[in-house]
DOLUM-673574 format. One record per residue: residue number from 1; x, y, z of N, C-alpha, C in turn; residue in three letters. Coordinates in nm, 3 decimals. Layout:
N
NUM | X | Y | Z | X | Y | Z | X | Y | Z | ALA $
...
//
This chain:
228
1 | -0.456 | -1.271 | 1.555 | -0.571 | -1.339 | 1.498 | -0.590 | -1.473 | 1.567 | MET $
2 | -0.712 | -1.500 | 1.612 | -0.741 | -1.625 | 1.682 | -0.815 | -1.718 | 1.589 | VAL $
3 | -0.768 | -1.842 | 1.580 | -0.831 | -1.943 | 1.495 | -0.970 | -1.975 | 1.548 | PHE $
4 | -1.067 | -1.984 | 1.457 | -1.205 | -2.006 | 1.500 | -1.274 | -2.108 | 1.410 | SER $
5 | -1.262 | -2.233 | 1.444 | -1.340 | -2.342 | 1.385 | -1.361 | -2.337 | 1.236 | GLY $
6 | -1.488 | -2.357 | 1.195 | -1.521 | -2.370 | 1.053 | -1.484 | -2.245 | 0.974 | LYS $
7 | -1.497 | -2.128 | 1.037 | -1.470 | -2.004 | 0.964 | -1.326 | -1.997 | 0.915 | ARG $
8 | -1.232 | -2.056 | 0.990 | -1.091 | -2.043 | 0.958 | -1.025 | -2.173 | 0.913 | ASP $
9 | -1.105 | -2.268 | 0.866 | -1.046 | -2.395 | 0.823 | -0.970 | -2.380 | 0.692 | THR $
10 | -0.988 | -2.271 | 0.623 | -0.910 | -2.247 | 0.501 | -0.895 | -2.098 | 0.481 | SER $
11 | -0.785 | -2.060 | 0.420 | -0.766 | -1.920 | 0.386 | -0.835 | -1.892 | 0.253 | ASN $
12 | -0.915 | -1.786 | 0.244 | -0.968 | -1.750 | 0.113 | -0.854 | -1.701 | 0.026 | PRO $
13 | -0.846 | -1.752 | -0.095 | -0.740 | -1.709 | -0.187 | -0.789 | -1.583 | -0.258 | VAL $
14 | -0.725 | -1.472 | -0.232 | -0.765 | -1.344 | -0.290 | -0.656 | -1.296 | -0.386 | VAL $
15 | -0.687 | -1.197 | -0.469 | -0.588 | -1.149 | -0.567 | -0.454 | -1.109 | -0.506 | PRO $
16 | -0.453 | -1.061 | -0.383 | -0.326 | -1.024 | -0.321 | -0.235 | -1.144 | -0.304 | GLY $
17 | -0.291 | -1.260 | -0.269 | -0.210 | -1.381 | -0.256 | -0.148 | -1.419 | -0.392 | HIS $
18 | -0.228 | -1.411 | -0.495 | -0.179 | -1.447 | -0.629 | -0.068 | -1.352 | -0.673 | LYS $
19 | -0.087 | -1.225 | -0.644 | 0.015 | -1.126 | -0.677 | 0.146 | -1.158 | -0.604 | TYR $
20 | 0.137 | -1.187 | -0.475 | 0.257 | -1.216 | -0.398 | 0.324 | -1.344 | -0.443 | MET $
21 | 0.244 | -1.442 | -0.484 | 0.300 | -1.567 | -0.537 | 0.387 | -1.539 | -0.659 | TYR $
22 | 0.336 | -1.464 | -0.755 | 0.415 | -1.434 | -0.875 | 0.537 | -1.349 | -0.843 | HIS $
23 | 0.524 | -1.262 | -0.745 | 0.636 | -1.179 | -0.701 | 0.749 | -1.266 | -0.646 | TRP $
24 | 0.716 | -1.357 | -0.556 | 0.818 | -1.444 | -0.497 | 0.873 | -1.540 | -0.600 | VAL $
25 | 0.786 | -1.600 | -0.679 | 0.830 | -1.698 | -0.778 | 0.932 | -1.639 | -0.876 | LYS $
26 | 0.914 | -1.514 | -0.909 | 1.005 | -1.446 | -1.002 | 1.147 | -1.440 | -0.948 | LYS $
27 | 1.161 | -1.429 | -0.816 | 1.292 | -1.409 | -0.755 | 1.342 | -1.531 | -0.677 | HIS $
28 | 1.260 | -1.636 | -0.666 | 1.298 | -1.747 | -0.578 | 1.263 | -1.883 | -0.639 | ALA $
29 | 1.293 | -1.900 | -0.765 | 1.265 | -2.028 | -0.830 | 1.353 | -2.138 | -0.768 | LYS $
30 | 1.291 | -2.249 | -0.735 | 1.365 | -2.362 | -0.680 | 1.421 | -2.338 | -0.542 | GLY $
31 | 1.371 | -2.237 | -0.471 | 1.429 | -2.196 | -0.344 | 1.377 | -2.278 | -0.226 | ALA $
32 | 1.452 | -2.272 | -0.118 | 1.409 | -2.323 | 0.012 | 1.351 | -2.204 | 0.087 | ASN $
33 | 1.219 | -2.204 | 0.108 | 1.147 | -2.085 | 0.153 | 1.089 | -2.106 | 0.293 | ILE $
34 | 1.102 | -2.003 | 0.376 | 1.035 | -2.001 | 0.506 | 0.914 | -1.910 | 0.495 | LEU $
35 | 0.796 | -1.962 | 0.532 | 0.673 | -1.884 | 0.531 | 0.635 | -1.853 | 0.675 | ASP $
36 | 0.652 | -1.727 | 0.714 | 0.625 | -1.685 | 0.852 | 0.479 | -1.645 | 0.865 | VAL $
37 | 0.409 | -1.707 | 0.959 | 0.266 | -1.681 | 0.974 | 0.188 | -1.748 | 0.864 | GLY $
38 | 0.216 | -1.875 | 0.841 | 0.158 | -1.946 | 0.726 | 0.008 | -1.968 | 0.739 | CYS $
39 | -0.044 | -1.966 | 0.864 | -0.187 | -1.987 | 0.891 | -0.232 | -2.119 | 0.827 | TRP $
40 | -0.333 | -2.117 | 0.737 | -0.379 | -2.243 | 0.679 | -0.338 | -2.261 | 0.533 | THR $
41 | -0.237 | -2.186 | 0.490 | -0.172 | -2.220 | 0.364 | -0.215 | -2.151 | 0.238 | GLY $
42 | -0.249 | -2.022 | 0.245 | -0.287 | -1.951 | 0.122 | -0.173 | -1.948 | 0.021 | ALA $
43 | -0.051 | -1.923 | 0.067 | 0.062 | -1.918 | -0.025 | 0.102 | -2.059 | -0.071 | MET $
44 | 0.092 | -2.156 | 0.018 | 0.125 | -2.293 | -0.017 | 0.032 | -2.345 | -0.127 | GLU $
45 | -0.091 | -2.296 | -0.128 | -0.186 | -2.333 | -0.233 | -0.130 | -2.302 | -0.371 | TYR $
46 | -0.069 | -2.186 | -0.386 | -0.016 | -2.147 | -0.516 | 0.114 | -2.220 | -0.549 | PHE $
47 | 0.197 | -2.242 | -0.448 | 0.327 | -2.305 | -0.473 | 0.320 | -2.457 | -0.483 | PHE $
48 | 0.204 | -2.517 | -0.461 | 0.195 | -2.662 | -0.445 | 0.244 | -2.741 | -0.567 | SER $
49 | 0.242 | -2.681 | -0.685 | 0.288 | -2.754 | -0.804 | 0.424 | -2.704 | -0.853 | SER $
50 | 0.491 | -2.620 | -0.774 | 0.621 | -2.565 | -0.814 | 0.735 | -2.640 | -0.747 | ASP $
51 | 0.851 | -2.626 | -0.805 | 0.971 | -2.691 | -0.752 | 1.036 | -2.603 | -0.645 | ASN $
52 | 0.969 | -2.595 | -0.531 | 1.023 | -2.521 | -0.417 | 1.003 | -2.604 | -0.291 | VAL $
53 | 1.085 | -2.577 | -0.192 | 1.068 | -2.637 | -0.060 | 1.016 | -2.528 | 0.034 | ARG $
54 | 0.911 | -2.559 | 0.108 | 0.853 | -2.460 | 0.198 | 0.845 | -2.516 | 0.339 | ILE $
55 | 0.887 | -2.434 | 0.433 | 0.866 | -2.460 | 0.575 | 0.780 | -2.347 | 0.628 | THR $
56 | 0.665 | -2.381 | 0.683 | 0.575 | -2.279 | 0.737 | 0.576 | -2.280 | 0.888 | GLY $
57 | 0.570 | -2.162 | 0.947 | 0.559 | -2.153 | 1.093 | 0.440 | -2.065 | 1.130 | ILE $
58 | 0.379 | -2.097 | 1.243 | 0.271 | -2.016 | 1.297 | 0.273 | -2.033 | 1.448 | ASP $
59 | 0.212 | -1.938 | 1.518 | 0.215 | -1.944 | 1.664 | 0.097 | -2.024 | 1.721 | ILE $
60 | 0.003 | -2.063 | 1.634 | -0.113 | -2.139 | 1.681 | -0.112 | -2.279 | 1.622 | GLN $
61 | -0.146 | -2.377 | 1.704 | -0.145 | -2.515 | 1.660 | -0.266 | -2.549 | 1.573 | GLU $
62 | -0.381 | -2.487 | 1.599 | -0.503 | -2.520 | 1.526 | -0.489 | -2.501 | 1.374 | ALA $
63 | -0.444 | -2.384 | 1.325 | -0.427 | -2.371 | 1.180 | -0.318 | -2.462 | 1.125 | PRO $
64 | -0.218 | -2.493 | 1.207 | -0.112 | -2.583 | 1.161 | -0.166 | -2.723 | 1.136 | LEU $
65 | -0.261 | -2.768 | 1.217 | -0.322 | -2.899 | 1.193 | -0.393 | -2.902 | 1.058 | LYS $
66 | -0.456 | -2.791 | 1.023 | -0.525 | -2.781 | 0.895 | -0.426 | -2.783 | 0.779 | VAL $
67 | -0.323 | -2.701 | 0.788 | -0.230 | -2.687 | 0.676 | -0.147 | -2.814 | 0.657 | VAL $
68 | -0.120 | -2.886 | 0.764 | -0.046 | -3.012 | 0.750 | -0.127 | -3.115 | 0.671 | ARG $
69 | -0.257 | -3.117 | 0.693 | -0.343 | -3.209 | 0.618 | -0.351 | -3.169 | 0.471 | ARG $
70 | -0.356 | -3.041 | 0.446 | -0.372 | -2.992 | 0.308 | -0.245 | -3.007 | 0.226 | LYS $
71 | -0.129 | -2.987 | 0.289 | -0.003 | -2.987 | 0.214 | 0.100 | -3.075 | 0.284 | PHE $
72 | 0.082 | -3.205 | 0.277 | 0.172 | -3.297 | 0.349 | 0.315 | -3.298 | 0.294 | PRO $
73 | 0.335 | -3.242 | 0.175 | 0.469 | -3.240 | 0.117 | 0.555 | -3.126 | 0.171 | ASN $
74 | 0.496 | -3.037 | 0.249 | 0.570 | -2.928 | 0.310 | 0.582 | -2.952 | 0.461 | TYR $
75 | 0.669 | -2.876 | 0.524 | 0.695 | -2.891 | 0.667 | 0.635 | -2.772 | 0.741 | ARG $
76 | 0.567 | -2.799 | 0.853 | 0.503 | -2.692 | 0.930 | 0.533 | -2.711 | 1.078 | PHE $
77 | 0.572 | -2.601 | 1.143 | 0.611 | -2.604 | 1.283 | 0.544 | -2.491 | 1.360 | LEU $
78 | 0.519 | -2.517 | 1.488 | 0.473 | -2.410 | 1.575 | 0.595 | -2.335 | 1.626 | LYS $
79 | 0.603 | -2.208 | 1.592 | 0.719 | -2.127 | 1.632 | 0.681 | -1.980 | 1.623 | ALA $
80 | 0.751 | -1.899 | 1.701 | 0.728 | -1.755 | 1.701 | 0.850 | -1.683 | 1.648 | SER $
81 | 0.829 | -1.590 | 1.556 | 0.939 | -1.514 | 1.498 | 0.996 | -1.415 | 1.598 | VAL $
82 | 0.925 | -1.393 | 1.708 | 0.975 | -1.304 | 1.813 | 1.089 | -1.372 | 1.889 | VAL $
83 | 1.093 | -1.504 | 1.885 | 1.195 | -1.581 | 1.955 | 1.294 | -1.641 | 1.854 | GLU $
84 | 1.407 | -1.689 | 1.905 | 1.505 | -1.754 | 1.819 | 1.438 | -1.872 | 1.748 | ARG $
85 | 1.448 | -1.876 | 1.617 | 1.378 | -1.977 | 1.538 | 1.449 | -2.112 | 1.545 | LEU $
86 | 1.374 | -2.223 | 1.537 | 1.432 | -2.356 | 1.553 | 1.496 | -2.410 | 1.426 | PRO $
87 | 1.580 | -2.329 | 1.363 | 1.648 | -2.370 | 1.240 | 1.796 | -2.333 | 1.250 | PHE $
88 | 1.877 | -2.403 | 1.175 | 2.018 | -2.371 | 1.174 | 2.043 | -2.239 | 1.102 | ARG $
89 | 2.154 | -2.179 | 1.133 | 2.194 | -2.055 | 1.067 | 2.211 | -2.078 | 0.917 | LYS $
90 | 2.171 | -1.981 | 0.838 | 2.187 | -1.985 | 0.692 | 2.115 | -2.103 | 0.629 | ASN $
91 | 1.992 | -2.129 | 0.671 | 1.915 | -2.242 | 0.620 | 1.838 | -2.209 | 0.494 | THR $
92 | 1.776 | -2.092 | 0.488 | 1.679 | -2.063 | 0.383 | 1.733 | -1.967 | 0.276 | PHE $
93 | 1.681 | -1.988 | 0.154 | 1.713 | -1.898 | 0.043 | 1.625 | -1.773 | 0.046 | ASP $
94 | 1.505 | -1.789 | 0.098 | 1.409 | -1.678 | 0.096 | 1.313 | -1.692 | 0.214 | ALA $
95 | 1.258 | -1.577 | 0.255 | 1.157 | -1.572 | 0.362 | 1.039 | -1.490 | 0.313 | VAL $
96 | 0.919 | -1.544 | 0.333 | 0.796 | -1.468 | 0.309 | 0.744 | -1.420 | 0.444 | MET $
97 | 0.740 | -1.290 | 0.461 | 0.698 | -1.228 | 0.588 | 0.580 | -1.137 | 0.556 | TYR $
98 | 0.465 | -1.200 | 0.528 | 0.351 | -1.129 | 0.471 | 0.246 | -1.094 | 0.576 | PHE $
99 | 0.224 | -0.966 | 0.594 | 0.121 | -0.915 | 0.685 | 0.132 | -0.976 | 0.825 | MET $
100 | 0.254 | -0.980 | 0.876 | 0.281 | -1.031 | 1.010 | 0.344 | -0.922 | 1.097 | VAL $
101 | 0.429 | -0.840 | 1.038 | 0.503 | -0.740 | 1.116 | 0.412 | -0.655 | 1.203 | LEU $
102 | 0.297 | -0.617 | 1.149 | 0.205 | -0.529 | 1.223 | 0.134 | -0.602 | 1.338 | GLU $
103 | 0.151 | -0.734 | 1.345 | 0.084 | -0.813 | 1.450 | 0.178 | -0.857 | 1.562 | HIS $
104 | 0.308 | -0.848 | 1.541 | 0.399 | -0.889 | 1.649 | 0.391 | -0.785 | 1.761 | VAL $
105 | 0.427 | -0.821 | 1.884 | 0.420 | -0.723 | 1.994 | 0.496 | -0.594 | 1.961 | PRO $
106 | 0.435 | -0.485 | 1.994 | 0.497 | -0.355 | 1.965 | 0.637 | -0.348 | 2.026 | ARG $
107 | 0.732 | -0.304 | 1.947 | 0.869 | -0.292 | 1.994 | 0.956 | -0.413 | 1.963 | GLY $
108 | 0.895 | -0.519 | 1.907 | 0.973 | -0.640 | 1.875 | 1.003 | -0.652 | 1.726 | THR $
109 | 0.966 | -0.551 | 1.649 | 0.984 | -0.561 | 1.504 | 1.130 | -0.588 | 1.466 | GLU $
110 | 1.222 | -0.516 | 1.528 | 1.364 | -0.534 | 1.497 | 1.411 | -0.674 | 1.536 | LEU $
111 | 1.364 | -0.723 | 1.649 | 1.401 | -0.858 | 1.693 | 1.359 | -0.961 | 1.590 | VAL $
112 | 1.237 | -0.947 | 1.537 | 1.188 | -1.045 | 1.440 | 1.272 | -1.044 | 1.313 | THR $
113 | 1.309 | -0.927 | 1.268 | 1.389 | -0.918 | 1.145 | 1.530 | -0.974 | 1.167 | LEU $
114 | 1.585 | -0.954 | 1.285 | 1.716 | -1.011 | 1.314 | 1.709 | -1.162 | 1.325 | ARG $
115 | 1.600 | -1.214 | 1.378 | 1.583 | -1.359 | 1.382 | 1.573 | -1.418 | 1.242 | ASN $
116 | 1.510 | -1.345 | 1.151 | 1.502 | -1.391 | 1.013 | 1.638 | -1.383 | 0.945 | LEU $
117 | 1.716 | -1.281 | 0.978 | 1.851 | -1.269 | 0.923 | 1.933 | -1.393 | 0.957 | ASN $
118 | 1.919 | -1.442 | 1.078 | 1.999 | -1.556 | 1.124 | 1.974 | -1.680 | 1.038 | ILE $
119 | 1.849 | -1.706 | 1.003 | 1.817 | -1.830 | 0.931 | 1.826 | -1.814 | 0.780 | VAL $
120 | 1.845 | -1.691 | 0.732 | 1.862 | -1.668 | 0.589 | 2.008 | -1.685 | 0.548 | LEU $
121 | 2.028 | -1.739 | 0.429 | 2.163 | -1.749 | 0.374 | 2.213 | -1.610 | 0.336 | LYS $
122 | 2.343 | -1.594 | 0.320 | 2.397 | -1.469 | 0.270 | 2.340 | -1.441 | 0.132 | ASN $
123 | 2.299 | -1.317 | 0.111 | 2.231 | -1.274 | -0.010 | 2.093 | -1.336 | -0.025 | ASN $
124 | 2.040 | -1.393 | 0.084 | 1.903 | -1.445 | 0.082 | 1.803 | -1.332 | 0.069 | GLY $
125 | 1.684 | -1.366 | 0.023 | 1.582 | -1.266 | -0.008 | 1.472 | -1.265 | 0.098 | ARG $
126 | 1.440 | -1.148 | 0.146 | 1.331 | -1.128 | 0.240 | 1.219 | -1.053 | 0.168 | LEU $
127 | 1.103 | -1.119 | 0.157 | 0.985 | -1.056 | 0.098 | 0.894 | -1.015 | 0.214 | PHE $
128 | 0.875 | -0.886 | 0.229 | 0.797 | -0.837 | 0.342 | 0.684 | -0.746 | 0.293 | ILE $
129 | 0.565 | -0.772 | 0.341 | 0.452 | -0.684 | 0.314 | 0.389 | -0.645 | 0.446 | THR $
130 | 0.347 | -0.521 | 0.455 | 0.279 | -0.473 | 0.575 | 0.193 | -0.353 | 0.536 | THR $
131 | 0.118 | -0.302 | 0.631 | 0.031 | -0.189 | 0.602 | 0.113 | -0.061 | 0.590 | MET $
132 | 0.082 | 0.017 | 0.487 | 0.158 | 0.139 | 0.461 | 0.099 | 0.255 | 0.542 | HIS $
133 | 0.187 | 0.335 | 0.600 | 0.143 | 0.449 | 0.679 | 0.121 | 0.570 | 0.589 | LYS $
134 | -0.004 | 0.595 | 0.555 | -0.044 | 0.715 | 0.483 | -0.189 | 0.742 | 0.519 | ASN $
135 | -0.236 | 0.861 | 0.495 | -0.366 | 0.901 | 0.545 | -0.478 | 0.816 | 0.487 | ILE $
136 | -0.470 | 0.780 | 0.357 | -0.577 | 0.701 | 0.297 | -0.581 | 0.560 | 0.354 | LYS $
137 | -0.463 | 0.501 | 0.372 | -0.457 | 0.367 | 0.427 | -0.507 | 0.362 | 0.570 | SER $
138 | -0.470 | 0.462 | 0.649 | -0.512 | 0.466 | 0.790 | -0.663 | 0.484 | 0.803 | ILE $
139 | -0.718 | 0.579 | 0.728 | -0.861 | 0.607 | 0.736 | -0.943 | 0.486 | 0.692 | ILE $
140 | -0.894 | 0.412 | 0.594 | -0.971 | 0.301 | 0.539 | -0.950 | 0.169 | 0.612 | SER $
141 | -0.866 | 0.167 | 0.715 | -0.840 | 0.044 | 0.790 | -0.915 | 0.048 | 0.923 | ASP $
142 | -1.025 | -0.028 | 0.935 | -1.103 | -0.023 | 1.059 | -1.025 | -0.071 | 1.180 | PRO $
143 | -0.925 | -0.158 | 1.158 | -0.849 | -0.212 | 1.270 | -0.741 | -0.115 | 1.319 | ALA $
144 | -0.710 | -0.011 | 1.241 | -0.607 | 0.084 | 1.282 | -0.643 | 0.147 | 1.417 | TYR $
145 | -0.770 | 0.175 | 1.435 | -0.816 | 0.243 | 1.555 | -0.815 | 0.149 | 1.676 | TRP $
146 | -0.789 | 0.020 | 1.651 | -0.778 | -0.078 | 1.759 | -0.634 | -0.123 | 1.779 | LEU $
147 | -0.540 | -0.053 | 1.714 | -0.400 | -0.084 | 1.734 | -0.329 | -0.152 | 1.619 | GLY $
148 | -0.397 | -0.167 | 1.504 | -0.335 | -0.228 | 1.387 | -0.232 | -0.132 | 1.329 | HIS $
149 | -0.104 | -0.166 | 1.340 | 0.001 | -0.070 | 1.306 | 0.024 | -0.058 | 1.155 | ARG $
150 | 0.065 | 0.063 | 1.115 | 0.107 | 0.090 | 0.978 | 0.249 | 0.143 | 0.984 | HIS $
151 | 0.325 | 0.124 | 0.874 | 0.466 | 0.163 | 0.874 | 0.497 | 0.247 | 0.749 | TYR $
152 | 0.584 | 0.345 | 0.769 | 0.630 | 0.426 | 0.657 | 0.752 | 0.362 | 0.593 | SER $
153 | 0.786 | 0.406 | 0.475 | 0.905 | 0.355 | 0.407 | 1.030 | 0.383 | 0.490 | GLU $
154 | 1.039 | 0.501 | 0.549 | 1.157 | 0.535 | 0.629 | 1.170 | 0.444 | 0.751 | ASP $
155 | 1.058 | 0.415 | 0.817 | 1.062 | 0.326 | 0.934 | 1.110 | 0.187 | 0.896 | GLU $
156 | 1.058 | 0.136 | 0.785 | 1.096 | 0.002 | 0.742 | 1.241 | -0.002 | 0.695 | LEU $
157 | 1.283 | 0.103 | 0.627 | 1.422 | 0.109 | 0.581 | 1.517 | 0.105 | 0.700 | ARG $
158 | 1.486 | 0.180 | 0.805 | 1.571 | 0.181 | 0.924 | 1.574 | 0.043 | 0.990 | THR $
159 | 1.457 | -0.019 | 1.007 | 1.450 | -0.153 | 1.068 | 1.531 | -0.255 | 0.988 | LEU $
160 | 1.519 | -0.249 | 0.857 | 1.588 | -0.346 | 0.771 | 1.739 | -0.324 | 0.774 | LEU $
161 | 1.782 | -0.200 | 0.769 | 1.926 | -0.172 | 0.774 | 1.987 | -0.216 | 0.906 | GLU $
162 | 1.915 | -0.194 | 1.017 | 1.964 | -0.234 | 1.148 | 1.968 | -0.387 | 1.165 | LEU $
163 | 1.893 | -0.457 | 1.081 | 1.890 | -0.603 | 1.091 | 1.968 | -0.670 | 0.977 | SER $
164 | 2.055 | -0.593 | 0.911 | 2.147 | -0.652 | 0.815 | 2.095 | -0.669 | 0.673 | GLY $
165 | 1.989 | -0.597 | 0.637 | 1.930 | -0.609 | 0.504 | 1.948 | -0.480 | 0.423 | PHE $
166 | 1.949 | -0.497 | 0.293 | 1.951 | -0.384 | 0.201 | 1.829 | -0.395 | 0.110 | LYS $
167 | 1.754 | -0.288 | 0.100 | 1.634 | -0.289 | 0.017 | 1.672 | -0.290 | -0.131 | ILE $
168 | 1.611 | -0.383 | -0.204 | 1.634 | -0.392 | -0.347 | 1.519 | -0.330 | -0.426 | LYS $
169 | 1.397 | -0.345 | -0.374 | 1.281 | -0.297 | -0.450 | 1.167 | -0.268 | -0.355 | HIS $
170 | 1.092 | -0.162 | -0.381 | 0.974 | -0.125 | -0.301 | 0.856 | -0.103 | -0.394 | ILE $
171 | 0.741 | -0.156 | -0.352 | 0.617 | -0.136 | -0.427 | 0.506 | -0.096 | -0.330 | MET $
172 | 0.406 | -0.029 | -0.382 | 0.289 | 0.010 | -0.303 | 0.166 | -0.049 | -0.373 | TYR $
173 | 0.088 | -0.127 | -0.299 | -0.021 | -0.201 | -0.362 | -0.151 | -0.189 | -0.284 | ASN $
174 | -0.258 | -0.223 | -0.353 | -0.391 | -0.223 | -0.293 | -0.456 | -0.086 | -0.301 | GLY $
175 | -0.580 | -0.084 | -0.352 | -0.652 | 0.042 | -0.366 | -0.787 | 0.038 | -0.296 | GLY $
176 | -0.883 | 0.112 | -0.351 | -1.012 | 0.128 | -0.284 | -1.091 | -0.002 | -0.278 | TYR $
177 | -1.078 | -0.087 | -0.379 | -1.151 | -0.213 | -0.374 | -1.087 | -0.311 | -0.274 | PHE $
178 | -0.957 | -0.297 | -0.255 | -0.890 | -0.376 | -0.151 | -0.939 | -0.333 | -0.013 | THR $
179 | -0.957 | -0.204 | 0.007 | -1.008 | -0.157 | 0.136 | -1.153 | -0.201 | 0.156 | THR $
180 | -1.231 | -0.207 | 0.048 | -1.369 | -0.257 | 0.059 | -1.368 | -0.402 | 0.106 | LEU $
181 | -1.276 | -0.481 | 0.052 | -1.265 | -0.621 | 0.095 | -1.228 | -0.630 | 0.242 | HIS $
182 | -1.139 | -0.543 | 0.288 | -1.099 | -0.543 | 0.429 | -1.220 | -0.516 | 0.518 | ILE $
183 | -1.301 | -0.418 | 0.481 | -1.420 | -0.387 | 0.560 | -1.517 | -0.504 | 0.562 | TRP $
184 | -1.537 | -0.569 | 0.447 | -1.627 | -0.685 | 0.441 | -1.573 | -0.799 | 0.526 | LEU $
185 | -1.441 | -0.820 | 0.519 | -1.380 | -0.928 | 0.596 | -1.406 | -0.909 | 0.745 | LEU $
186 | -1.382 | -0.787 | 0.796 | -1.403 | -0.761 | 0.938 | -1.550 | -0.768 | 0.976 | TYR $
187 | -1.639 | -0.723 | 0.887 | -1.782 | -0.727 | 0.918 | -1.831 | -0.871 | 0.931 | PHE $
188 | -1.793 | -0.954 | 0.835 | -1.839 | -1.093 | 0.841 | -1.772 | -1.169 | 0.956 | PHE $
189 | -1.644 | -1.139 | 0.980 | -1.572 | -1.213 | 1.082 | -1.614 | -1.175 | 1.223 | LYS $
190 | -1.625 | -1.045 | 1.250 | -1.646 | -1.000 | 1.387 | -1.792 | -0.969 | 1.420 | HIS $
191 | -1.874 | -0.945 | 1.317 | -2.015 | -0.915 | 1.343 | -2.102 | -1.038 | 1.315 | VAL $
192 | -2.088 | -1.095 | 1.195 | -2.169 | -1.211 | 1.158 | -2.106 | -1.343 | 1.200 | LEU $
193 | -1.977 | -1.339 | 1.237 | -1.906 | -1.458 | 1.286 | -1.903 | -1.570 | 1.182 | ARG $
194 | -1.878 | -1.535 | 1.058 | -1.864 | -1.638 | 0.954 | -1.776 | -1.585 | 0.842 | ARG $
195 | -1.737 | -1.677 | 0.753 | -1.649 | -1.642 | 0.642 | -1.722 | -1.553 | 0.543 | ARG $
196 | -1.655 | -1.449 | 0.496 | -1.715 | -1.361 | 0.396 | -1.732 | -1.436 | 0.265 | GLU $
197 | -1.843 | -1.418 | 0.194 | -1.863 | -1.488 | 0.066 | -1.769 | -1.435 | -0.040 | PRO $
198 | -1.727 | -1.522 | -0.132 | -1.642 | -1.478 | -0.240 | -1.726 | -1.406 | -0.345 | ARG $
199 | -1.672 | -1.302 | -0.402 | -1.741 | -1.221 | -0.501 | -1.648 | -1.202 | -0.621 | ASN $
200 | -1.683 | -1.263 | -0.734 | -1.595 | -1.261 | -0.851 | -1.572 | -1.119 | -0.903 | LYS $
201 | -1.675 | -1.037 | -0.893 | -1.661 | -0.899 | -0.942 | -1.562 | -0.823 | -0.854 | ILE $
202 | -1.575 | -0.839 | -0.722 | -1.483 | -0.771 | -0.631 | -1.341 | -0.826 | -0.649 | LEU $
203 | -1.328 | -0.957 | -0.668 | -1.196 | -1.015 | -0.692 | -1.132 | -0.955 | -0.817 | ASP $
204 | -1.211 | -0.937 | -0.922 | -1.160 | -0.877 | -1.046 | -1.114 | -0.733 | -1.021 | HIS $
205 | -1.191 | -0.659 | -0.945 | -1.155 | -0.520 | -0.918 | -1.033 | -0.511 | -0.826 | LEU $
206 | -1.022 | -0.604 | -0.731 | -0.904 | -0.608 | -0.646 | -0.779 | -0.641 | -0.727 | MET $
207 | -0.792 | -0.734 | -0.822 | -0.679 | -0.768 | -0.909 | -0.634 | -0.647 | -0.987 | ALA $
208 | -0.730 | -0.563 | -1.028 | -0.696 | -0.440 | -1.099 | -0.621 | -0.344 | -1.007 | ARG $
209 | -0.661 | -0.341 | -0.878 | -0.588 | -0.262 | -0.780 | -0.440 | -0.298 | -0.781 | ASP $
210 | -0.410 | -0.428 | -0.789 | -0.272 | -0.475 | -0.780 | -0.194 | -0.456 | -0.909 | TYR $
211 | -0.261 | -0.418 | -1.015 | -0.190 | -0.387 | -1.139 | -0.152 | -0.240 | -1.147 | ARG $
212 | -0.195 | -0.163 | -1.049 | -0.164 | -0.020 | -1.045 | -0.100 | 0.015 | -0.911 | ASN $
213 | -0.032 | 0.127 | -0.908 | 0.028 | 0.170 | -0.782 | -0.082 | 0.199 | -0.682 | LYS $
214 | -0.069 | 0.142 | -0.561 | -0.172 | 0.157 | -0.461 | -0.125 | 0.231 | -0.337 | GLY $
215 | -0.204 | 0.220 | -0.230 | -0.173 | 0.292 | -0.106 | -0.194 | 0.207 | 0.019 | PHE $
216 | -0.257 | 0.090 | 0.006 | -0.294 | 0.011 | 0.124 | -0.172 | -0.051 | 0.191 | VAL $
217 | -0.085 | -0.114 | 0.112 | 0.027 | -0.187 | 0.169 | 0.158 | -0.147 | 0.103 | GLU $
218 | 0.266 | -0.173 | 0.174 | 0.399 | -0.151 | 0.120 | 0.467 | -0.287 | 0.112 | ILE $
219 | 0.522 | -0.319 | -0.004 | 0.586 | -0.448 | -0.029 | 0.733 | -0.425 | -0.060 | ASP $
220 | 0.819 | -0.495 | 0.012 | 0.963 | -0.473 | 0.000 | 1.036 | -0.604 | -0.025 | ILE $
221 | 1.126 | -0.603 | -0.122 | 1.222 | -0.711 | -0.141 | 1.355 | -0.662 | -0.087 | LEU $
222 | 1.406 | -0.729 | 0.016 | 1.533 | -0.692 | 0.077 | 1.630 | -0.809 | 0.069 | ALA $
223 | 1.757 | -0.778 | 0.060 | 1.862 | -0.878 | 0.048 | 1.948 | -0.878 | 0.176 | ILE $
224 | 1.977 | -0.996 | 0.227 | 2.064 | -1.005 | 0.344 | 2.207 | -0.969 | 0.305 | LYS $
225 | 2.259 | -0.866 | 0.368 | 2.393 | -0.817 | 0.336 | 2.499 | -0.865 | 0.435 | GLN $
226 | 2.458 | -0.887 | 0.559 | 2.555 | -0.927 | 0.663 | 2.484 | -0.996 | 0.777 | LYS $
227 | 2.559 | -1.071 | 0.855 | 2.505 | -1.133 | 0.976 | 2.488 | -1.028 | 1.085 | ASP $
228 | 2.396 | -1.052 | 1.175 | 2.376 | -0.959 | 1.288 | 2.380 | -1.039 | 1.419 | VAL $
//
């Protein structure tokens, strides 16, 4: 994703972000958290009044300039999860790795997870969300046909085990209204070249998607079991 001026000066806060916030908060109260691919701070928006420490990383400087202004109480660095991260071993209690795995260079997924293992404390928590590989999710994702990767539970389980993690919990989220939002997002971003308007009715329906078992994404809580 390339940062583009006014359109990307802020992340739209959608029901998925709120869902993930409550998910992490439940398991990481008072934690020292690494946010991988923080962009302009959608998750930091929710955590801003909580007793947590957050360090965000992104590969682009432009969104980092935005998020630093918005959340000066948190730390933000330009860094790539594909490379050795600029933190000491066993630094963080938890890592948020949300919708990033499918964007790293193909074949580097295991490298990224091992890099996260290094900076996580023993028994640290890895919260990972990515696109789920199933026929409904693939058909409804316009970016899939341009190389947007999806992953099955078995693929993710293998990657996590090889990188020193044990899966504690798996969920499947996002339904038809979530896919409608994805289509609108791409249409406004790539065709109209502007931010998609917020729609309270669609937000309500997307929130309902997240209260039921879905098919769009797979969300995993994994625990660091050993160093790699």
